[in-house]
C-alpha angles and dihedrals in degrees: 000000000000094000109128094229093052091049090046090053091047090053091049094049091045090051091049090053092048089048091057091045092050088044092055087055091049087054090056089050095049093044090054091049094046094108137356116273095016111138112194100146135020114274090239091052090049088055091048090051090049092051099044093041089058095045092047094047095048102036099023107035110022102036098043090047092057091042090051090050090050091050091051099044111029099068091045093047095052097037096249122151091225142329113305095248109033099173092051088047088055093048094046087060100041096055090059098073088054093049091053093044086055093048093049094044088059087073089066095053125110106269091028133258130304106308105177105093127269091276088057096206118196130272090030090057096041116030099024102033132106125250091258086077086089091063090047090053094050091047090053090049091055093047089050091051090050092050093049093049090050091049092049089052092050093051095047090046095051093043099044110024106051113132117251108281094022096121124183091261091052096055113117114252091246089060093048090050092051092048090055092042090052092053090049091050092052090049099048107030094073088050090056090047088053092049094051091044090055088049089052095049093044089055102041110014104047099249119140107208091140100024117100091200088066093041092263125132126230089198087061086065090060094050092049093043095049092045081067096032106060101043087045092055 
């Protein structure tokens, strides 16, 4: 379906499933930390759970929930028949299950899944990380593409499909907040894509963006990552 309500519901169901998945990982984390000296899981597995839990909660539970809400409410609030670009709306949802399948499948690779924390600071995510980092990077790319397509759709819908008489100053506050959020997403998602691509090339293609031995700078990673991170939050 490319109906905005159906897609909104799909987003909300997907986010609920991801919430349960991330919650299961949180249970592993909390069980391990239940008392000092308790060893329920391998330290490396604990790190993998911490990483993937964070990524799933941020990109899989929180963001799709808000996007689903936007899909449901924005057309109704501005008197539009649907989102402006229904096929793109559909696609921006349906690539998400594949992104998260890829992220979760990284846990079953030799060497284990990403184990460097959800903020994946260099050099933990470059010099000291397992090969499954590549899957993590591609998953993040797909999530970013999905977010940007959703944001483009929101902007085009709000600008072009308002009912006659629905002036800018009569827009509900929810619609205004999403218009601003959509611009922020388009601004910051390519920056995250750049950061993870540099992580990928540092690991597999011999670059040294974040490696001081090659005149790179690990602190640059933090600057690039938080240029994405704070507007995203």
